[in-house]
Backbone bond lengths (Angstrom), bond angles and torsions (degrees), N, CA, C in turn:
res aa  C-N    CA-C-N  psi(-1)  N-CA   C-N-CA  omega(-1)  CA-C   N-CA-C  phi
1 M - - - 1.445 - - 1.529 109.25 -
2 Q 1.288 115.85 128.50 1.458 121.36 -178.67 1.527 110.27 -90.78
3 I 1.320 115.82 141.89 1.452 120.62 178.11 1.523 108.37 -79.04
4 G 1.321 116.40 121.18 1.453 121.58 -176.84 1.517 112.08 -106.12
5 L 1.308 114.69 -174.74 1.465 121.35 -178.87 1.521 110.99 -63.06
6 F 1.327 116.52 -35.97 1.462 120.00 -179.77 1.524 111.84 -58.66
7 H 1.305 117.94 -39.43 1.465 121.33 -179.21 1.517 111.18 -65.20
8 F 1.321 116.78 -42.99 1.464 119.94 177.48 1.525 111.23 -64.41
9 L 1.325 116.46 -41.74 1.461 120.01 179.69 1.517 111.77 -67.21
10 F 1.324 116.99 -34.15 1.464 120.23 177.65 1.528 110.81 -65.46
11 V 1.317 116.91 -46.06 1.472 120.57 178.47 1.527 110.23 -63.91
12 S 1.315 116.57 -41.95 1.456 120.78 179.59 1.523 111.44 -63.82
13 C 1.316 116.35 -42.65 1.464 120.74 179.02 1.528 110.52 -64.60
14 A 1.321 116.85 -41.78 1.462 120.54 178.19 1.523 110.85 -62.68
15 L 1.329 117.83 -45.45 1.469 120.94 177.80 1.521 111.40 -61.62
16 F 1.328 116.26 -41.80 1.460 119.99 -178.87 1.520 111.22 -61.96
17 F 1.330 117.26 -47.80 1.457 119.11 -177.23 1.524 112.74 -73.93
18 I 1.321 118.24 -28.60 1.465 120.06 172.11 1.530 109.59 -65.39
19 G 1.331 116.53 -40.62 1.456 120.46 177.31 1.517 112.78 -65.05
20 V 1.330 117.04 -42.97 1.470 120.37 178.61 1.524 110.05 -65.01
21 Y 1.325 116.91 -43.67 1.462 120.38 178.29 1.535 110.86 -61.05
22 G 1.319 116.56 -45.05 1.462 120.19 178.96 1.515 112.25 -63.76
23 F 1.321 117.28 -37.84 1.462 120.12 -179.74 1.527 111.59 -69.07
24 L 1.323 116.83 -38.09 1.459 119.78 -176.00 1.525 113.58 -82.14
25 T 1.321 118.54 -23.40 1.461 119.85 -174.51 1.523 114.05 -103.81
26 R 1.301 119.67 -20.30 1.459 120.87 -176.47 1.518 111.24 -88.45
27 R 1.321 115.51 150.98 1.458 120.56 178.83 1.526 111.93 -109.16
28 N 1.301 117.20 -8.77 1.455 122.04 -178.97 1.529 109.26 -86.77
29 L 1.318 117.43 132.33 1.459 120.80 -176.96 1.527 112.55 -65.43
30 I 1.319 118.06 -33.22 1.466 120.71 179.83 1.531 110.38 -66.85
31 T 1.327 117.30 -43.17 1.464 118.88 179.08 1.523 111.44 -69.64
32 M 1.319 117.06 -30.61 1.461 119.43 175.08 1.526 110.57 -66.94
33 L 1.323 117.09 -38.99 1.457 121.49 176.45 1.524 110.93 -64.31
34 M 1.330 116.97 -41.03 1.462 120.20 177.09 1.520 111.41 -64.60
35 S 1.326 117.36 -34.46 1.460 120.71 177.37 1.519 111.61 -66.87
36 I 1.320 117.14 -39.15 1.465 120.59 176.05 1.520 110.10 -63.48
37 E 1.314 117.44 -38.30 1.469 120.75 177.27 1.529 111.09 -64.40
38 L 1.332 117.43 -37.49 1.467 120.01 176.13 1.523 111.10 -62.89
39 I 1.323 116.69 -41.04 1.462 120.36 178.77 1.524 110.28 -63.43
40 L 1.322 116.92 -44.07 1.462 119.93 179.26 1.534 111.39 -65.12
41 N 1.324 117.72 -36.53 1.466 120.09 177.72 1.524 111.96 -68.28
42 S 1.326 117.11 -32.37 1.468 118.22 175.84 1.525 110.64 -67.47
43 V 1.309 117.23 -35.92 1.465 120.37 175.48 1.528 110.43 -65.19
44 N 1.321 116.75 -39.33 1.465 120.17 177.86 1.527 111.46 -62.55
45 I 1.326 116.89 -41.04 1.465 119.81 177.67 1.520 110.39 -61.89
46 N 1.331 116.79 -40.84 1.465 120.02 177.61 1.515 111.89 -62.06
47 F 1.320 117.32 -45.81 1.465 120.14 -179.91 1.526 111.36 -59.96
48 V 1.313 116.92 -45.98 1.459 120.26 -177.96 1.527 110.68 -68.56
49 A 1.321 117.90 -41.11 1.462 120.77 -178.93 1.523 111.34 -65.55
50 F 1.321 117.41 -46.27 1.460 119.27 179.65 1.520 111.56 -68.14
51 N 1.315 116.91 -32.55 1.458 119.57 175.54 1.523 110.43 -64.64
52 K 1.328 117.12 -42.31 1.464 120.78 -177.73 1.527 112.14 -68.67
53 F 1.332 116.91 -40.85 1.455 119.38 -173.46 1.527 114.14 -90.66
54 L 1.316 118.46 -25.82 1.463 119.90 -177.71 1.526 113.33 -102.83
55 F 1.328 116.34 -41.80 1.466 120.80 -176.63 1.524 109.05 -129.83
56 A 1.311 116.35 69.23 1.467 120.80 -174.43 1.522 112.60 -66.53
57 D 1.336 117.48 -24.51 1.462 119.94 -177.52 1.532 113.13 -87.17
58 K 1.338 117.85 -6.85 1.464 121.74 179.96 1.516 110.22 -111.36
59 L 1.328 116.22 164.03 1.462 121.08 -178.34 1.525 112.14 -118.89
60 D 1.324 117.98 23.71 1.459 120.23 -177.29 1.525 112.27 -62.09
61 G 1.319 117.85 -43.85 1.461 121.36 179.90 1.516 112.38 -63.31
62 I 1.327 116.40 -36.64 1.467 120.52 178.68 1.526 110.48 -67.03
63 F 1.328 116.81 -41.41 1.464 120.15 179.35 1.521 111.62 -66.02
64 F 1.340 117.17 -40.74 1.456 120.00 175.84 1.523 110.96 -62.88
65 T 1.326 116.32 -39.12 1.462 120.26 178.77 1.524 111.37 -64.12
66 L 1.322 117.39 -44.19 1.467 119.86 177.54 1.523 111.49 -62.99
67 F 1.325 116.77 -37.79 1.459 120.82 177.92 1.527 110.38 -64.80
68 I 1.333 117.52 -43.24 1.466 120.97 179.73 1.518 111.00 -66.43
69 I 1.321 117.75 -38.36 1.468 120.77 177.59 1.523 110.19 -62.93
70 T 1.339 116.81 -40.74 1.464 120.70 178.55 1.525 110.91 -64.43
71 I 1.319 116.72 -46.01 1.460 120.79 179.19 1.528 110.65 -64.49
72 A 1.326 117.76 -39.04 1.462 121.20 179.37 1.523 111.55 -65.49
73 A 1.323 117.22 -36.99 1.469 119.92 177.80 1.522 110.55 -66.47
74 A 1.321 116.82 -42.36 1.465 120.01 178.01 1.527 110.51 -65.84
75 E 1.316 116.37 -41.39 1.462 120.62 178.69 1.521 110.94 -62.93
76 A 1.311 117.59 -41.54 1.462 120.80 179.35 1.526 111.15 -65.68
77 A 1.317 117.75 -39.91 1.468 120.60 179.37 1.521 111.05 -64.42
78 V 1.329 116.88 -44.32 1.469 120.06 179.44 1.526 110.60 -67.25
79 A 1.333 117.10 -42.32 1.461 120.48 -179.47 1.525 111.53 -64.58
80 I 1.317 117.71 -40.75 1.466 119.85 178.80 1.523 110.54 -66.99
81 A 1.328 117.44 -36.50 1.468 119.88 176.12 1.531 110.54 -63.72
82 I 1.305 117.64 -41.66 1.465 121.00 177.51 1.519 110.80 -65.16
83 I 1.331 117.07 -42.09 1.462 120.76 -179.86 1.528 110.64 -64.47
84 I 1.320 117.70 -41.19 1.470 120.58 177.66 1.521 110.63 -62.97
85 N 1.324 116.85 -41.36 1.460 120.69 178.40 1.532 111.03 -64.99
86 L 1.323 117.65 -40.47 1.462 121.11 176.49 1.523 111.08 -63.18
87 Y 1.322 116.56 -41.47 1.458 119.22 -179.99 1.527 111.45 -65.32
88 R 1.325 116.69 -38.18 1.474 119.60 178.10 1.518 111.75 -64.83
89 N 1.322 116.94 -36.90 1.465 119.84 -176.68 1.522 113.22 -84.52
90 Y 1.340 118.00 -39.07 1.461 121.19 -172.23 1.522 113.99 -113.23
91 K 1.323 118.70 -6.04 1.471 124.39 179.89 1.528 113.02 59.34
92 T 1.318 117.49 26.57 1.462 122.12 176.58 1.524 108.86 -155.90
93 I 1.331 115.43 156.71 1.464 119.60 175.03 1.521 111.03 -125.96
94 D 1.334 115.86 21.53 1.464 119.64 174.80 1.517 109.39 -77.24
95 V 1.314 116.16 142.06 1.459 121.56 -177.22 1.519 110.71 -65.61
96 E 1.313 117.93 -36.73 1.465 121.16 -178.87 1.526 111.18 -64.30
97 D 1.321 117.70 -36.74 1.465 120.56 -178.40 1.518 111.91 -80.82
98 V 1.307 118.36 -23.92 1.459 121.86 179.98 1.521 110.53 -75.26
99 N 1.301 117.58 -12.85 1.453 123.14 -179.56 1.533 111.98 -59.27
100 T 1.326 117.97 -18.75 1.462 120.83 -179.59 1.521 112.44 -70.08
101 M 1.344 117.86 -9.92 1.461 119.73 178.65 1.511 112.56 -69.47
102 K 1.314 118.92 -16.39 1.453 121.81 -179.59 1.526 111.55 -65.76
103 Y 1.308 117.07 -29.87 1.470 120.92 -170.55 1.492 112.15 -99.35
């Protein structure tokens, strides 16, 4: 049995909805960051799968994937720096307790 586009889309869809569920239900900033990474990885799977099955002779999907990986790494570094700073100031990384930064 050959792995087709449907299989890649199924895995990507599952990763995307697991990421959305994790982002909406968790209160910990680290798990929310991990959920965003899952969403970005599902987008990467889509880019690579559609590139392979629709435009096999071009590398546009691969370049978009590398760009997203680069942006995700920068986003993770900045987010972890913010989370560390929040933990130093408030001794917690729960989203409900970080709400005091508004005032």
